[in-house]
C-alpha positions in Angstrom: 94.8 138.0 24.5 97.2 139.7 22.0 99.3 137.2 20.1 97.8 134.1 21.9 96.2 132.7 18.7 99.3 132.8 16.7 101.6 131.3 19.5 99.4 128.4 20.3 97.3 127.7 17.2 99.3 128.6 14.2 102.7 127.4 15.4 104.9 125.2 13.2 108.0 123.6 14.4 111.8 124.1 13.9 114.0 121.1 13.2 115.0 119.1 16.3 118.6 119.8 15.5 118.1 123.0 17.7 116.0 121.9 20.6 116.2 125.1 22.6 114.8 127.3 20.0 111.0 128.2 20.1 109.4 125.7 17.9 107.6 128.4 15.9 110.6 130.1 14.8 113.1 129.5 12.1 116.8 130.1 13.2 118.3 129.7 9.8 118.9 133.3 9.1 122.5 133.1 10.5 124.2 130.1 9.0 127.3 129.1 10.8 130.5 128.6 9.0 132.3 125.2 9.9 135.7 124.8 11.5 137.6 123.1 14.2 137.9 125.5 17.3 140.7 123.4 18.7 143.5 124.8 16.5 146.7 126.2 17.3 145.3 129.4 18.8 144.2 129.7 22.4 141.5 132.2 21.8 139.3 133.3 18.8 136.9 136.2 18.5 134.8 137.4 15.6 131.9 139.8 14.6 129.4 139.0 11.8 127.0 141.6 10.4 124.3 140.3 8.1 121.1 141.1 6.3 118.6 139.4 4.2 114.8 138.6 3.7 112.6 136.1 5.3 109.4 135.4 3.4 107.4 134.0 6.5 108.8 135.6 9.5 106.2 134.1 11.9 106.2 130.8 10.1 102.5 130.6 9.7 100.4 128.6 7.0 99.9 130.2 3.8 96.2 129.6 3.5 93.0 130.9 4.6 91.9 131.9 7.2 95.4 132.6 8.2 97.9 134.9 6.0 99.1 134.9 2.4 101.1 136.7 0.0 103.5 139.7 1.3 101.8 139.8 4.6 104.3 137.6 6.5 107.6 138.9 4.6 110.1 141.2 5.9 113.8 142.3 5.4 116.0 141.9 8.3 119.5 142.9 9.6 121.5 141.6 12.5 124.8 141.0 14.1 126.6 138.1 16.0 129.7 138.0 18.3 131.4 134.7 18.8 134.3 134.3 21.2 136.3 131.4 22.4 139.2 130.8 25.0 141.0 127.3 25.4 143.2 126.7 28.4 145.6 123.6 28.0 146.1 121.7 31.3 148.2 119.2 29.7 149.1 117.6 26.3 145.7 115.8 26.4 143.5 117.9 28.4 142.0 121.2 27.8 139.3 123.4 29.4 137.7 126.5 27.7 134.8 128.9 27.5 132.8 130.3 24.6 130.3 133.1 24.3 127.8 133.9 21.4 125.7 136.9 21.3 123.3 137.4 18.4 120.6 140.1 17.6 118.2 140.2 14.6 115.8 143.3 13.7 113.0 143.2 11.1 112.5 146.2 8.9 109.0 146.1 7.3 105.7 146.8 8.7 102.8 144.4 9.6 99.6 145.1 7.6 97.3 147.0 10.0 94.5 144.4 9.9 96.9 141.8 11.5 98.6 144.1 14.1 95.9 143.5 16.9 96.5 139.8 17.1 100.1 139.5 15.9 101.9 142.7 16.6 104.4 144.4 14.4 107.3 142.5 12.8 109.7 144.5 15.1 107.9 142.9 18.2 109.8 139.8 17.1 113.3 141.5 17.2 115.4 138.9 19.0 118.4 139.0 21.3 120.1 135.5 22.0 122.8 135.0 24.6 124.8 131.7 24.6 127.6 131.2 27.1 129.1 127.7 27.6 132.0 126.1 29.3 133.8 122.8 28.3 136.5 120.3 28.7 137.9 117.9 26.3 140.2 115.0 26.8 142.3 113.4 23.8 143.7 110.0 23.8 144.6 106.9 21.7 141.9 104.3 21.1 143.3 101.1 19.7 145.9 103.2 17.5 143.2 105.7 16.4 143.2 109.5 17.7 140.2 110.2 19.8 138.6 112.7 22.1 135.8 113.0 24.5 134.3 116.2 25.7 131.8 117.6 28.4 130.0 120.9 27.8 127.4 123.0 29.8 125.7 125.7 27.8 123.0 128.3 28.6 120.8 129.7 25.9 118.5 132.7 26.5 116.5 134.3 23.7 114.1 137.3 24.2 111.9 139.3 21.8 111.2 143.0 21.9 107.3 142.6 22.8 106.5 138.8 22.5 106.8 137.1 25.8 105.7 133.6 24.3 109.0 133.8 22.6 111.2 134.2 25.5 113.2 131.0 26.5 115.9 130.0 28.9 117.6 126.7 28.4 120.4 124.8 30.2 122.1 122.0 28.2 124.5 119.2 29.2 126.3 117.5 26.5 128.8 114.7 26.2 130.5 114.0 23.0 133.1 111.7 21.6 135.1 111.6 18.4 137.5 109.1 16.7 139.5 109.3 13.5 139.0 105.7 12.2 141.1 106.7 9.2 143.4 109.5 8.4 140.5 111.1 6.4 137.5 109.7 8.3 136.0 110.8 11.6 133.1 109.2 13.5 131.1 110.9 16.4 128.6 110.2 19.0 126.7 112.9 20.9 124.2 112.8 23.9 122.6 116.0 25.0 120.1 116.8 27.7 118.2 120.1 28.0 115.8 121.8 30.4 113.8 124.3 28.5 111.7 126.9 30.2 109.7 129.4 28.2 108.5 132.8 29.3 104.8 132.3 29.1 102.5 129.5 30.4 99.0 130.3 29.2 96.4 130.1 32.2 93.8 127.6 31.9 95.4 125.8 29.0 97.6 123.4 30.5 98.2 121.4 27.4 100.0 124.4 25.9 102.7 124.5 28.5 105.9 124.1 26.6 108.4 123.8 29.3 110.3 120.5 28.6 113.0 118.1 29.2 114.9 117.4 25.8 117.1 114.5 25.2 118.9 113.6 22.0 121.5 111.1 20.8 123.3 111.9 17.5 125.5 109.6 15.4 127.7 111.4 12.7 130.4 110.8 10.1 132.7 113.0 8.2 135.0 112.1 5.3 137.6 114.4 3.7 139.1 114.0 0.2 141.0 116.0 -2.4 143.7 116.9 0.1 141.1 117.9 2.6 139.7 120.6 0.3 136.5 118.7 0.3 134.2 116.9 2.7 131.1 115.0 3.0 129.3 114.6 6.4 126.1 112.9 7.5 124.3 112.3 10.7 121.1 111.0 12.3 119.4 112.3 15.6 116.9 110.5 17.8 115.2 112.9 20.0 112.5 113.1 22.7 110.9 116.2 24.0 109.1 115.6 27.1 107.0 118.7 27.4 104.6 119.7 30.4 101.9 120.3 27.9 100.7 117.5 25.3 100.6 120.1 22.5 104.5 120.1 22.4 105.5 116.6 23.5 107.1 114.7 20.6 109.7 112.0 19.7 111.3 111.5 16.4 114.3 111.6 14.3 116.4 113.9 12.0 118.8 112.9 9.3 121.1 115.5 7.7 124.1 115.7 5.3 126.4 118.3 4.0 129.0 118.7 1.2 131.8 121.3 1.6 134.2 122.2 -0.9 137.0 124.7 -2.1 135.7 126.0 -5.3 138.3 128.3 -6.7 140.8 130.8 -5.4 139.4 132.3 -2.1 135.9 130.9 -2.7 134.4 128.1 -0.7 131.0 126.5 -0.8 128.5 124.5 1.2 125.3 122.7 0.6 123.4 120.9 3.2 119.9 119.2 3.8 117.9 117.6 6.5 114.6 115.6 7.0 112.9 115.4 10.3 109.9 113.2 11.1 108.3 114.0 14.7 105.4 112.2 16.3 103.0 114.2 18.5 100.2 113.1 20.8 97.5 114.9 18.9 97.8 118.4 20.4 96.0 121.5 19.9 92.6 119.8 20.0 91.1 122.9 21.8 91.4 125.0 18.6 91.7 122.5 15.8 89.5 119.5 14.9 90.4 116.0 16.4 92.7 114.3 16.3 95.0 117.4 16.5 98.4 117.5 15.4 99.8 113.8 15.1 103.0 114.3 13.3 105.2 117.0 11.7 107.6 116.3 9.0 110.2 119.1 8.0 112.5 119.1 4.8 115.5 121.6 4.7 117.9 122.6 2.1 120.7 125.2 2.5 123.3 126.8 0.3 126.2 129.1 1.3 129.1 130.6 -0.6 132.2 132.1 1.3 134.7 134.5 0.0 137.8 134.8 2.1 138.7 138.5 1.2 141.8 138.4 3.5 143.0 136.8 6.7 140.6 138.9 8.8 137.4 139.4 6.5 135.2 136.8 4.9 132.1 137.6 2.9 129.1 135.1 2.6 126.0 134.6 0.8 123.4 132.1 2.0 120.0 130.6 1.0 117.7 128.3 3.2 114.4 126.7 2.4 112.3 124.9 4.9 108.9 123.0 4.0 106.6 121.7 7.0 104.1 118.9 6.4 101.5 117.6 9.0 98.3 115.7 9.2 96.6 119.2 9.9 96.7 121.9 7.6 97.1 124.5 10.4 100.6 123.1 10.9 101.8 123.2 7.2 104.0 126.0 5.6 107.0 127.1 4.0 109.9 129.3 4.8 112.7 130.9 2.6 115.6 133.0 4.1 118.3 134.6 1.8 120.9 137.2 2.4 124.5 138.3 2.6 126.9 138.7 5.5 130.3 139.7 6.5 132.6 138.3 9.2 135.7 140.2 10.9 138.0 137.9 12.7 140.2 139.4 15.4 
């Protein structure tokens, strides 16, 4: 029964911007830098190393009878590889492939009294593998530059010693972008994911997290100050059709970001999001009726980038998430902060 209680009863959720991730995880420890992969180069590769501190590794409620104080905190370190290859088939059609590999390891020890049910922090050390293939077609839409793309991506995540974290996900995405003005872009994305988790708990069919996830995203981005700054916003409508009612939800996420060149080689980004998800009253086998009926998630992030030279970029990041629900067992907070260094080949 080891780790059973944590995984099913105390689980919070991640924002629906990342449907394939396990819902009781926070994946914000590795913030992504933004950029257009379809530039003049036909290939890209980079390695990023990072370290930081997570004040709630298992994303559990900070209240009795759960855990509090330093019990859920740990330092971490990790590394990420990103690779991209683009093959132009014509002036308007390209195909390509991408690969992302990520690993994260936790450094602190779990208090001895909690190890029996929850294991050590190092049991949650993660390895993620994300290969994808894509094609993109560019064309003129009523005098406006536009493009559409099709992508298939596979996502696998595996923990060192927590099978309930293990996940395989297949995602198909179609997206379109149009430059309605020289400095303004609109986008539309539809994605469908089949998510298969590593554990289905016997005798608890409502806890089956395998799902079919569908989402539609509308987005806009505007550049100004000679493209040295930009603002972007988006809204995602999502439906997670899970095998078990504990994880079945629908809802929306709104997000926004501001990116800017600050001075010299220093760049900055601030972003935020708000998710409102409706559930079907899950986990009534371990919490009082009516169970979890909704989950609301607020997130804010900050990032500073220092482009040291053409190859090396340093970064500092901060991410804060706050979870609300109709049940206290699904409320909590999470703060991740740290430093990183990226080497571009």
